[in-house]
N, C-alpha and C positions, 0 to 999 in steps of 0.2 A: 473440456477445460472450463474452469470457473475463474472469472476475472473479478478482482475485488479492489475497488477504487480507494483513494486517499480521502482524508477528511475534507469536507466541503465540495468534493467532486461527487460524481454518481456514475452509474453503469454506462450511460451514453458517452462518457468521456473516453471509453475504450474503443469507440467505433473505428477510428483509423487503425488501431492495432489489430482489432478483430477482422477487419477487411483484408489485412495483409497476412493473416495466419493461414496455414494450409487448409484447403477446403474440406479435408476429411475429418476435421475436428468439429464436434458439436460445441458450441460456445454459449455459456451462461454469463450474462453481464448483470450482476446484482446491483440493486440500491440497498445499502445498508440502512439500518434504522436512522430515521431523521434526515435521510438523504433522498434526493430524487422524488420518486412517487411512493416511497415506502412510508409507513406510518411513523409518527414522531411521539411515542408515548411520553406522558407527563409523569409517570410514576417511577422514574429512574431507570436503571438498567443500562446507562451509558458508560459501560466499561469495556475494556478491550477483551477481557475474559468472557464477558457476556456475549459480545459480538462474535467471538470464536464459537461459542455454543450455538448461537443463531445460524452461523455459517454451516456448522455441523448438521443442525437440524434441517436446514434448507437442502443440503446435499442428500440427506437420508430421505426426506419427503419427496424429492424428485427421483429417488431410486437410481442415483448416479453411481456407477461402479468404478471406484478408484480413479476419480478425476484428477487431472493436474490442476493445481491452484496457482494462479499468478496474481500477485498483489503488489500494489504500489503504496509506499508510505504507511499510513494507518492500515491499509489493506494488506501490506506485506507483513506487518507485525501480527495482524490477526491470523494470516496464513501460517506464520511461525508457531503461534499458539495452537492453532488447529492441529498441526502435525505433531506437536508435543503432547497435547492432552488427549487428542483422538487419533493416535497413530495408525489405526486401521482404515482411516477414511482416504487420505490422499495417496495417489500413486507417486506424486512428486510435487515439490513446491518451487516456485520462482519468485525471488524476493527483490523488488526494485526499491532500493534505498529506504529500508525501514528506519524509523527512529530507534537509536541504540539504547532502549530502555533497559536492556539486559546488563549494562555495564555497571550499574550501581543501584543499591536499594535506597540510597540516600541522595536526593537531588542536590546538586551543587548550587551556589548562587547564580552561576551562569545558566544552569538548567531552569531555575526559577524565573530569571529574567526572560529567557526564551519562551517559557510557558505564558507569562504575562503578555508578552508581545503578540504571541499567537492568538490568545484570547481576544485581545483588543482588535486584531485584524479581522477575526471572524465576525465579531459584532459590528465592526465598521463596514464590512462588505454588505451586510443586510440593510444598511442605510443608503446604499448607492443605487442609482438608476442604471438601466441597461447601458446607456451611453457612457456613464462614468466608469462602468466596469470595463467596457471596451477600451476606454481611454487608458485605464490602468494597465490592462494586459498588453496593449500595444506598446506602451512606454517601457514596461518592465521586461517584455519578452518579444522583441521585434523579430526574432528568428523563428518563432512558431508560425506554423501555416495559418491561413485564415480559418480554415476549418477547426483546427485545434483552439484558436482563440475564441471562436463562436461557441464551441462546446463548453469551454472553461466558463465563459460568461453565463450560459444558460444554467449551468450547475449551480452557480452562485445564487441565481435567482430562485432555485428550487429548494435548497437545503433549509432545514428548520433551525432556529437559534437554540433549540434544546440541546443541540450537539455540543454546545459549549461545556456541558458536563463532562464530556470526554477529556477536556483539557483540565478541568478542575480535579478530576479523580486522580489520585496518586498511582502511577503505573508501577511503582517500585515495591509493591506489596506481595508479589508473587516470587516463588523460587525459580528463577529463570534458568539457573544451572541444572536443576532437576527436570524442568520442562524440555530444555533443549536436549538433555541427555536421553529423553524418551523418543526423540525423532529417529525413525528408522528408515524413512524414505530418502531418495536423492534430493539434495538441496542445491539450488543455483542462486547465488547472490549477485545482483547486478548493481555495481557501484559506480560512483562518479566523483567529481572533484570538490572537496570541501570549500576551497576558496570561491567556487561558483555557486555554493549553496547546498551541496550534498550534506545529509545528516550524519551519515556513518563514515567514520574514517578508518584508516588502515588498522589501528590498534583495536578499534571496536570490533572489526571483522575478524581480526586474528583471535580475539578472546572468544567470540562465538564459534570459531573453527576448532578451538580447544575442546569445546563441548560437543560439537557436531563434526566429527572428522571427515565425513563424506561431503562436507560443504565445498563447493567450488565457486570462487569469486571471479567474475568477469568485469574488469574495470573498463569504463568508457570514458575517455578523456574528452574534455571540451563540453561536458554536460554538468548541470547542477542537479537539483532535487528531482525535477520532472524529466528524468532521462529520456523517456519515451517521446517527449515533446521537443527536447533540446537537440537530441541526436537520434532521429527516428530510424534511419537506415542502419546505423550501427547497433541500435537497440534491438531491432528486429533480427539482425543477424545473430546477436547474442542469444535471443529467445529461441531461434531456429536451431542453433548449435545445442542448446540445452535439450530441446525436444528430440533431436537426433540422438543424443546420448541416452535419454530415457528409453527411447525405442530400442537401443542396443542393449539395454539392461544395465547401463552403467550407473 
């Protein structure tokens, strides 16, 4: 399995999930460009399509045979692109609340406001001390475990500000219906509650399912965008159910 993190997170943020996965899986916890200990090139390349190409290249260079790809947020969208553009690479994909960029090629005023807010948040995190980051995560996410809070803080200290280019690049320039239509592998979508901060709503998922008929949605109530942190036990149950289905050839 290859685990792909969200924006400003990194591979080590998956440690609690990785520890709880079945021991017969070999796990790859990647740092995407500009995150963790990976390079942060200054010559551009901070697009979701390019990250999908880099993920494909990494899988191929490691000679992984039909891995299952699990992604959160940005990583989930990258996994979606990987399966659509490089359909022969993944055995299956599991998507944890990806941003629903597929729903429109023209950002709405609300989308633009959300983009600006995210950009300001990313830049603001780089100006905070470790103590300030801990104060933030404890105040905003008191239900997360101490380990999850610590891993979140450490990832914020490691990412490079160059990743803001990901937010500035328009994600609506690709033909998502064509890309989604090219996905042949099993797809599990793990969704959460929009009032609690989830990015993808029921209508967004229904639209994606029109293009990917084999998509199965597992909704986890009581969770926001970081489902694996908000409702860890229920999340791991959903992931295990998906893995069991893949093993049965579902």
